[in-house]
C-alpha positions as CSV (number, residue, x, y, z in Angstrom):
1,X,-4.3,107.3,34.8
2,X,-5.6,105.1,32.0
3,X,-9.3,105.9,32.6
4,X,-8.9,109.8,32.4
5,X,-8.4,111.5,29.1
6,X,-5.0,113.2,28.7
7,X,-6.7,116.6,28.0
8,X,-8.0,116.7,31.6
9,X,-4.6,116.2,33.3
10,X,-3.8,119.9,33.4
11,X,-7.3,120.7,34.8
12,X,-6.8,118.0,37.4
13,X,-3.4,119.4,38.4
14,X,-4.8,122.9,38.7
15,X,-7.8,121.7,40.7
16,X,-6.1,119.3,43.1
17,X,-2.6,120.6,43.5
18,X,-2.0,124.2,42.4
19,X,-5.2,125.5,44.0
20,X,-3.9,124.2,47.4
21,X,-0.4,125.4,46.7
22,X,-1.5,128.9,45.8
23,X,-3.9,129.3,48.7
24,X,-2.3,132.0,51.0
25,X,1.0,131.6,49.3
26,X,1.8,135.3,49.6
27,X,1.7,134.8,53.4
28,X,3.4,131.5,53.9
29,X,5.4,131.5,50.7
30,X,8.2,133.6,52.3
31,X,9.5,130.3,53.8
32,X,10.1,128.8,50.4
33,X,13.8,128.4,49.8
34,X,15.4,129.3,46.6
35,X,17.0,125.8,46.6
36,X,15.9,122.8,44.6
37,X,15.8,120.6,47.8
38,X,12.7,122.3,49.1
39,X,10.1,119.7,50.2
40,X,7.2,121.6,48.6
41,X,9.0,121.9,45.3
42,X,9.9,118.2,45.4
43,X,6.3,117.3,46.0
44,X,5.3,119.5,43.1
45,X,7.8,117.8,40.8
46,X,6.5,114.4,41.9
47,X,3.0,115.3,41.1
48,X,4.0,116.7,37.7
49,X,5.9,113.5,37.0
50,X,2.9,111.3,37.9
51,X,0.5,113.3,35.7
52,X,2.6,114.4,32.7
53,X,5.7,112.3,32.4
54,X,6.3,109.4,30.0
55,X,4.0,106.6,31.3
56,X,5.9,103.8,29.6
57,X,9.3,104.7,31.1
58,X,7.7,105.0,34.5
59,X,6.1,101.6,34.2
60,X,9.4,100.1,32.9
61,X,11.2,101.4,36.0
62,X,8.6,99.9,38.3
63,X,9.2,96.4,37.0
64,X,12.1,95.7,39.3
65,X,11.7,91.9,39.6
66,X,14.3,90.2,37.5
67,X,11.9,87.5,36.5
68,X,9.5,90.0,34.9
69,X,12.0,91.6,32.7
70,X,13.1,90.1,29.3
71,X,16.3,88.1,29.1
72,X,19.4,90.3,29.0
73,X,17.7,93.1,30.9
74,X,17.9,91.5,34.4
75,X,20.6,93.8,35.7
76,X,19.6,97.3,36.6
77,X,21.9,100.0,35.4
78,X,22.2,103.6,36.3
79,X,19.5,104.6,33.9
80,X,16.9,102.7,35.9
81,X,17.4,105.0,38.9
82,X,17.3,108.3,37.0
83,X,14.2,110.4,37.3
84,X,12.8,112.2,34.3
85,X,13.6,115.9,34.3
86,X,10.6,118.1,35.1
87,X,11.9,121.4,33.7
88,X,10.8,120.6,30.1
89,X,7.4,119.5,31.4
90,X,7.0,122.8,33.4
91,X,8.0,124.8,30.3
92,X,5.8,122.8,27.9
93,X,2.7,123.2,30.0
94,X,3.5,126.7,31.3
95,X,3.2,125.6,34.9
96,X,4.8,127.8,37.5
97,X,7.1,126.2,40.1
98,X,6.3,126.9,43.8
99,X,8.9,129.6,44.0
100,X,7.7,131.3,40.8
101,X,4.1,131.0,41.9
102,X,5.0,132.9,45.2
103,X,6.7,135.6,43.2
104,X,3.7,135.9,40.8
105,X,1.2,136.2,43.6
106,X,3.3,138.8,45.4
107,X,3.5,140.9,42.2
108,X,-0.2,140.7,41.7
109,X,-0.9,141.8,45.3
110,X,1.5,144.7,45.3
111,X,0.7,146.1,41.9
């Protein structure tokens, strides 16, 4: 992530993830659930977090060894296990979720 310019993240997401997601989605997308526990949607959120989320908070969460953290921060509280919300990232970058991408492709095909 450090070696790629931030301007290219959206292009990388579109090329590597969304292109595979949208391929034939009007056929197989009918199995997408309207629930937030859908495995495709969870994978999409994970990909968005990796590319677009706050890198420093991600790296802070990955330093779980008590010896590597500064004194006074050895205990892990509930904030350590919280994931960053992806809805603001989706809205900021105008990325469609898997369910909305299915609806978008269906509207394009039937209109």
